[in-house]
C-alpha positions as CSV (number, residue, x, y, z in Angstrom):
1,M,37.9,102.8,108.9
2,Q,40.5,102.1,111.5
3,Q,44.0,102.7,110.3
4,T,46.6,100.0,111.0
5,S,50.0,101.1,112.2
6,N,52.9,100.6,109.8
7,R,55.5,98.6,111.9
8,N,58.1,99.3,109.2
9,A,57.7,103.1,109.3
10,L,60.8,104.8,110.7
11,S,60.2,107.0,113.8
12,P,62.1,110.2,114.2
13,H,64.4,108.8,116.9
14,R,65.4,105.9,114.6
15,W,66.2,108.3,111.8
16,G,68.2,110.4,114.2
17,A,70.2,107.3,115.3
18,A,70.8,106.4,111.7
19,A,72.0,109.9,110.8
20,L,74.3,109.9,113.8
21,V,75.9,106.6,112.9
22,G,76.4,107.9,109.3
23,A,78.0,111.1,110.5
24,L,80.4,109.3,112.9
25,V,81.5,106.9,110.1
26,L,82.2,109.7,107.7
27,A,84.0,111.8,110.4
28,G,86.1,108.9,111.4
29,C,87.2,108.3,107.8
30,A,88.9,111.6,107.6
31,D,92.3,110.5,109.0
32,M,92.2,106.9,107.7
33,T,94.1,105.4,104.8
34,E,92.1,104.3,101.8
35,T,92.2,100.7,103.0
36,Q,90.9,101.5,106.5
37,R,88.3,103.8,105.0
38,H,86.7,101.1,102.9
39,T,86.3,98.8,105.9
40,A,84.9,101.5,108.1
41,I,82.3,102.5,105.5
42,G,81.3,98.8,105.1
43,A,80.8,98.4,108.9
44,G,79.0,101.8,109.1
45,I,76.5,100.8,106.4
46,G,75.6,97.8,108.6
47,A,75.2,99.9,111.6
48,L,73.1,102.4,109.7
49,A,70.8,99.7,108.5
50,G,70.4,98.4,112.0
51,A,69.7,101.8,113.4
52,A,67.1,102.5,110.7
53,I,65.3,99.2,111.2
54,G,65.2,99.9,114.9
55,D,63.9,97.2,117.3
56,S,62.5,94.8,114.7
57,K,63.6,91.2,115.0
58,G,65.6,91.3,111.8
59,A,67.5,94.5,112.6
60,A,70.6,92.9,114.0
61,A,70.8,90.3,111.3
62,V,70.4,92.8,108.5
63,G,72.9,95.2,110.0
64,A,75.5,92.5,110.5
65,G,74.9,91.1,107.0
66,I,75.3,94.4,105.2
67,G,78.3,95.4,107.4
68,A,80.0,92.1,106.5
69,L,80.2,93.2,102.9
70,G,83.0,95.5,103.8
71,G,84.8,93.4,106.5
72,Y,87.3,90.7,106.9
73,V,87.7,87.8,109.4
74,W,90.9,86.7,111.2
75,S,90.7,83.0,111.0
76,T,93.1,80.2,112.1
77,Q,94.3,80.1,108.5
78,M,95.2,83.8,108.6
79,Q,97.0,83.4,112.0
80,Q,99.0,80.5,110.5
81,K,100.0,82.6,107.5
82,K,101.2,85.4,109.8
83,A,103.4,83.0,111.7
84,A,104.8,81.5,108.5
85,M,105.6,85.0,107.0
86,E,107.2,86.1,110.3
87,Q,109.5,83.1,110.1
88,A,110.3,83.8,106.4
89,T,111.1,87.4,106.9
90,A,113.1,87.2,110.1
91,G,116.2,89.4,109.9
92,T,115.2,90.9,106.5
93,G,113.8,94.2,107.8
94,A,110.3,93.3,106.4
95,T,107.5,93.4,109.0
96,V,104.4,91.3,109.3
97,T,101.4,92.6,111.2
98,R,97.7,92.1,111.6
99,T,95.8,95.3,110.8
100,A,92.9,96.7,112.7
101,D,90.5,95.5,110.0
102,N,91.8,91.9,110.1
103,Q,94.2,91.9,107.1
104,L,97.6,90.4,107.1
105,K,100.1,93.1,106.1
106,L,103.6,92.5,104.8
107,N,105.6,95.7,104.7
108,I,108.7,95.5,102.5
109,P,111.2,98.3,102.9
110,S,113.2,99.8,100.0
111,D,116.6,98.3,101.0
112,I,115.4,94.8,100.1
113,S,112.8,95.5,97.5
114,F,113.8,98.1,94.8
115,G,116.7,100.3,93.9
116,T,116.3,104.1,93.8
117,G,114.0,105.1,90.9
118,S,113.7,101.4,89.8
119,A,110.8,98.9,89.6
120,A,113.1,95.9,89.2
121,I,112.8,93.4,92.1
122,Q,116.1,93.0,94.0
123,P,117.3,89.4,94.6
124,R,116.8,89.7,98.4
125,L,113.1,90.1,97.9
126,R,112.6,87.0,95.8
127,P,112.8,84.4,98.7
128,I,110.2,86.3,100.6
129,L,107.8,86.4,97.6
130,D,108.5,82.7,97.0
131,Q,107.3,81.9,100.5
132,F,104.3,84.3,100.1
133,A,103.2,82.6,96.8
134,Q,103.6,79.1,98.4
135,G,101.3,80.1,101.2
136,L,98.6,81.1,98.8
137,A,98.5,77.7,97.0
138,G,95.2,76.0,97.3
139,Q,93.5,78.9,99.0
140,P,91.6,80.8,96.3
141,S,89.4,82.6,98.9
142,I,92.2,84.8,100.1
143,E,92.3,88.2,98.5
144,V,95.7,89.8,97.6
145,R,96.4,93.6,97.3
146,I,99.7,95.1,96.6
147,I,100.3,98.8,97.2
148,G,103.4,100.7,96.1
149,H,104.7,103.8,97.9
150,T,107.5,106.3,97.3
151,D,109.1,109.1,99.4
152,S,108.5,112.7,98.6
153,T,111.6,113.2,96.5
154,G,110.5,114.0,93.0
155,S,107.2,115.0,91.5
156,D,103.9,113.2,91.5
157,A,104.4,112.7,87.7
158,V,107.4,110.5,88.6
159,N,106.3,109.0,91.9
160,N,102.8,107.9,91.0
161,P,103.7,105.7,88.1
162,L,106.8,104.4,89.9
163,S,104.7,103.3,92.8
164,I,102.3,101.5,90.5
165,N,105.1,99.9,88.5
166,R,106.6,98.5,91.7
167,A,103.3,97.0,92.8
168,A,103.0,95.5,89.3
169,A,106.4,94.0,89.4
170,V,105.6,92.2,92.7
171,R,102.3,91.0,91.1
172,D,104.1,89.7,88.0
173,Y,106.6,87.9,90.1
174,L,103.9,86.2,92.1
175,V,102.2,85.2,88.9
176,T,105.4,83.4,87.7
177,R,105.2,81.5,91.0
178,G,101.7,80.2,90.3
179,V,99.4,82.8,91.8
180,D,96.3,83.5,89.8
181,P,96.6,87.2,88.5
182,G,92.8,87.4,88.9
183,R,93.2,87.3,92.7
184,I,95.6,90.3,92.8
185,I,94.7,93.9,92.9
186,I,97.5,96.5,92.6
187,D,97.6,100.2,93.3
188,G,100.2,103.0,93.7
189,R,99.9,105.7,96.2
190,G,103.0,107.7,95.3
191,S,104.1,109.8,98.3
192,R,100.6,110.4,99.6
193,E,100.7,107.9,102.6
194,P,104.1,108.4,104.4
195,I,104.8,106.4,107.5
196,A,107.8,108.4,108.5
197,D,109.3,111.9,108.3
198,N,110.3,112.7,104.7
199,S,112.7,115.4,105.9
200,T,115.3,112.8,106.9
201,E,117.0,110.1,104.9
202,A,116.0,107.4,107.4
203,G,112.4,108.6,107.1
204,R,112.4,108.6,103.3
205,A,113.9,105.1,103.3
206,K,110.9,103.9,105.3
207,N,108.4,105.6,103.0
208,R,109.9,103.9,100.0
209,R,108.1,100.6,100.4
210,V,105.7,98.0,99.0
211,E,102.9,96.7,101.2
212,I,101.1,93.4,100.5
213,F,97.8,92.6,102.1
214,L,96.1,89.3,102.5
215,A,92.4,89.2,103.5
216,E,89.7,86.7,104.1
217,R,86.3,88.1,103.4
218,A,83.7,87.7,106.1
219,P,81.0,85.3,105.1
220,Q,77.7,86.9,104.1
221,R,74.7,85.7,106.1
């Protein structure tokens, strides 16, 4: 009996391509923050699926679809939010940026957010958060993540809960302004993700911060 070929069987070169993609994704994750790592892995899974499927007609669609599970889109809505937050934070020391993985990032330094060793929101931060909450009204598809950070002064036993408590304080304030708490994820990174040199006072001040991320999930296809 003549055997029919299995078109879905993976040839060695396809497995090799898939393995290479997976290795590159994992290697690239080594120097990323946790946020960047999640997105890279999501995109890598899509590429891995596409490589494994090979030249079949559905390869590109499957790869893109799986990759979209871990990715975000930068829409007109996100660009408008960025412009509004830049206006609201002008002259405050807070910065508004678009990340490499299409998230809107609001970086709030310690001098306008929290006192030393405290998780109580300072008055200067409230107008910024008010504007932030207003921009979320009527847009339930936007994801919100709040990440607290500290400098390297003190032990992890102090810094880790302090960073989480600061993120929680920002979340709780946004909730009082009408933001659904179910939309908000919080985390604390302690001193593990510095953005400046902790050996100087200026550097430590930059590392004591809260970051708020807005993200619009890429549609699944």
